[in-house]
N, C-alpha and C positions, 0 to 999 in steps of 0.2 A: 157760265162762269164756274159753276160747281164742277162740271166735267173737267175743266182746266186744272182746278185744284187737285182733284182726284188723280188725274193723269200725272201731274207733277210729283205728287207724294209717292205714287207707285214707282215712278222713274227714279226718284231719290232712294227709295227703299231698295230698288234693284242694284243701284250703284253700291250702296252700303253692304248689301248681301254679298256681292262679289268681293269687296274689300275684306270683309270679315271671314268668309268661308274659303275664298280662292287665294287671297293674298295673305291670309293669316293675321290681319290687323284686328284682333279679337278683344281689344281693350280700348277704352276711351283715350288713354294716354298714347296708344299707337295710332289711332285714327286722327288724333289732334296733335301729333308730335311735331308737325311743321316740316318734316322731311319730305323729299321727293317721293311721290307715290302714296302719300297719306291723303285722307279725305280733306284735311285742312293743311295747306302748305304756307309757310311763312313764319316770321319771327314772333307774331302775337298769338299763334295757335295754342301752344303749350301754356304760355303764361296767362292768357286771358280766357280764351274760348273753352279750353278743356275743363277748367274749373267750373264754368257755368253749366256745361253739359253734365259733368259729374254730379253737381248738386241737384239738378233737375231729375236726373236718372235715379239717384238715391231717394229723392222725395217720392218717386213713383214706385219704390220698392225694388228697383233694378240694381244690378251689380256692375259697376264700371270696370271691374277687372275680368268680367266674363260676359261678353255680349252675345254668345251663342245661346239660342233658345233651348229651354228644357223640354220643348215640345216639337213634334213633327206633324206634317200635314199629309193626310192620305185620304183618298176618296171623298174629298170635300169637307173633311173634319180635321180638327187638331187633337192630338193625343200627347200625353205626357210620356217622355222617354222613361223607360224602366231601368 
C-alpha cells in the first residue's frame, strides 16, 4: 500500500511540475483558477479550493504567488539557487 501512495504522490508532483514550469501556472491562483488547462477546473476552484491551498501553503512558509523552488537538484543533492 505504501508503494501505491508514493507512486501516486510522485505522479501528482510530475503533473504539477509540468503545469508550473512548462505551462507557466506558477501561482496557486493560476493553478486553481478554474479555467481550462488549470490543475483544478470548475466553478468552485477559485472560490473554495484556492483559499484552502493558499492557507496551508502559507502555514508551511510557502509563497502562493511563486511556486517555483528556490533550489535545484544536481547529482543527487538539492542546492539553493544563487
